[in-house]
C-alpha positions as CSV (number, residue, x, y, z in Angstrom):
1,X,-13.1,2.0,1.2
2,X,-14.7,4.7,-1.0
3,X,-11.4,6.6,-1.0
4,X,-9.4,3.6,-1.9
5,X,-11.7,2.9,-4.9
6,X,-11.5,6.5,-6.0
7,X,-7.7,6.4,-5.7
8,X,-7.6,3.3,-7.8
9,X,-9.9,4.9,-10.4
10,X,-7.8,8.0,-10.4
11,X,-4.7,6.0,-11.1
12,X,-6.4,4.1,-13.9
13,X,-8.2,7.0,-15.5
14,X,-5.3,9.4,-15.0
15,X,-3.6,8.0,-18.0
16,X,-6.5,8.6,-20.4
17,X,-8.7,11.4,-18.9
18,X,-8.0,15.1,-18.2
19,X,-8.0,16.5,-14.7
20,X,-11.2,18.4,-15.3
21,X,-13.2,15.3,-16.3
22,X,-11.8,13.4,-13.4
23,X,-12.6,16.2,-10.9
24,X,-16.2,16.5,-12.3
25,X,-16.8,12.7,-12.1
26,X,-15.3,12.3,-8.7
27,X,-17.3,15.3,-7.3
28,X,-20.5,13.9,-8.9
29,X,-19.9,10.4,-7.5
30,X,-19.2,11.7,-4.0
31,X,-22.3,13.9,-4.1
32,X,-24.6,11.1,-5.3
33,X,-23.2,8.6,-2.8
34,X,-23.5,11.1,0.0
35,X,-27.2,11.8,-1.0
36,X,-27.9,8.1,-1.1
37,X,-26.3,7.5,2.3
38,X,-28.2,10.4,3.8
39,X,-31.5,9.1,2.4
40,X,-30.7,5.6,3.6
41,X,-30.0,6.8,7.1
42,X,-32.9,9.2,7.4
43,X,-35.2,8.4,10.2
44,X,-32.7,6.3,12.2
45,X,-31.9,7.4,15.8
46,X,-28.8,6.6,17.7
47,X,-28.8,5.1,21.2
48,X,-28.3,7.6,24.0
49,X,-25.0,5.9,25.1
50,X,-23.6,5.7,21.6
51,X,-20.3,7.3,20.7
52,X,-20.4,11.0,20.0
53,X,-19.6,10.5,16.3
54,X,-22.5,8.1,16.0
55,X,-24.9,10.5,17.7
56,X,-23.7,13.3,15.5
57,X,-24.3,11.1,12.4
58,X,-27.9,10.6,13.3
59,X,-28.8,14.1,14.3
60,X,-31.9,15.4,12.7
61,X,-31.5,17.4,9.5
62,X,-31.3,21.2,10.0
63,X,-31.2,23.4,6.9
64,X,-27.8,25.2,7.0
65,X,-27.7,29.0,7.4
66,X,-25.9,31.4,5.0
67,X,-22.5,31.0,6.7
68,X,-22.7,27.2,6.7
69,X,-23.8,27.1,3.1
70,X,-20.8,29.4,2.2
71,X,-18.4,27.1,4.1
72,X,-19.9,24.0,2.4
73,X,-19.5,25.7,-1.0
74,X,-15.9,26.6,-0.1
75,X,-15.2,23.0,0.9
76,X,-16.7,21.8,-2.4
77,X,-14.5,24.2,-4.3
78,X,-11.4,23.1,-2.5
79,X,-12.3,19.4,-3.0
80,X,-12.9,20.1,-6.7
81,X,-9.5,21.7,-7.1
82,X,-8.0,18.8,-5.1
83,X,-9.6,16.2,-7.5
84,X,-8.4,18.2,-10.5
85,X,-4.8,18.4,-9.3
86,X,-4.8,14.8,-8.2
87,X,-6.1,13.8,-11.7
88,X,-3.4,15.9,-13.3
89,X,-0.8,14.3,-11.2
90,X,-1.8,10.8,-12.2
91,X,-2.1,12.0,-15.8
92,X,1.4,13.5,-15.9
93,X,3.3,11.0,-13.8
94,X,3.4,7.3,-13.3
95,X,1.0,6.1,-10.5
96,X,3.9,4.7,-8.4
97,X,5.6,8.1,-8.5
98,X,2.4,10.2,-7.9
99,X,0.7,8.1,-5.2
100,X,3.1,8.7,-2.3
101,X,2.4,12.4,-2.5
102,X,-1.1,11.7,-1.3
103,X,0.4,10.7,2.1
104,X,0.9,14.4,2.9
105,X,-2.8,14.1,4.0
106,X,-1.8,12.0,7.0
107,X,0.0,14.8,9.0
108,X,-2.7,17.3,8.0
109,X,-5.5,15.0,9.1
110,X,-3.8,14.6,12.5
111,X,-3.4,18.3,12.8
112,X,-7.0,19.1,11.8
113,X,-8.3,16.3,14.0
114,X,-6.5,17.8,17.0
115,X,-7.4,21.4,16.3
116,X,-11.1,21.0,15.5
117,X,-12.0,17.9,17.4
118,X,-9.5,17.6,20.2
119,X,-8.5,14.2,18.9
120,X,-5.1,13.0,19.9
121,X,-3.7,10.1,17.8
122,X,-3.2,6.9,19.7
123,X,-0.5,4.3,19.1
124,X,-2.7,2.2,16.9
125,X,-3.4,5.1,14.6
126,X,0.3,6.1,14.4
127,X,1.3,2.6,13.6
128,X,-1.3,2.3,10.9
129,X,-0.4,5.6,9.4
130,X,3.2,4.7,9.4
131,X,2.5,1.4,7.8
132,X,0.5,3.1,5.0
133,X,3.1,5.8,4.4
134,X,5.9,3.2,4.6
135,X,4.3,1.0,2.0
136,X,3.8,4.0,-0.3
137,X,7.4,5.1,0.0
138,X,8.6,1.5,-0.5
139,X,6.5,1.4,-3.7
140,X,8.1,4.7,-4.8
141,X,11.6,3.3,-4.2
142,X,10.8,0.1,-6.0
143,X,9.5,2.1,-9.0
144,X,12.8,4.1,-9.1
145,X,14.9,1.0,-8.7
146,X,13.4,-0.8,-11.7
147,X,14.8,0.0,-15.1
148,X,12.4,1.6,-17.6
149,X,11.1,-0.8,-20.3
C-alpha cells in the first residue's frame, strides 16, 4: 500500500517537482515511516511457530557492524538514485507512458527472492504479477491509441 501511494504521488508531483526534491521527500518519508513502525513494534515477540518472516520481523534489535552499516548506506544510496530517476521519468514523460517501466522490478524481485531467500514463485504470485504487468501494458497501449488533445 505504501508503494502504491508513493507511486501515485510520484505521478502527481512528477509534473511539478524536480527529481531531486522527489527523491529527498520519498527518502525522508520512508525513513520516518520505517522509524515509526520500528518503534511501534518494539517489545513485541512472535510466537515460536510463526512464519520465519514474522519471527525475523520481531527479532531483537542488534546494532549493525561496519559492514552492515556500509551495506545499508549503499542500499540507501541506490534507493535515492532510484527515486531521483523515477521522479525524472514522471517529470519528463506522461504517467501512462512512464509507469509501465516500473514493472521491470517484477522479474528482478523474482530473481533476488530466489537467489537470496530461496523463494520460488508459486502460481498465485505469477498470476498476480502477470495481471499487474498486463494492466500496466494495457494502459500504455490505451495512452498511445488516444489522439493527443
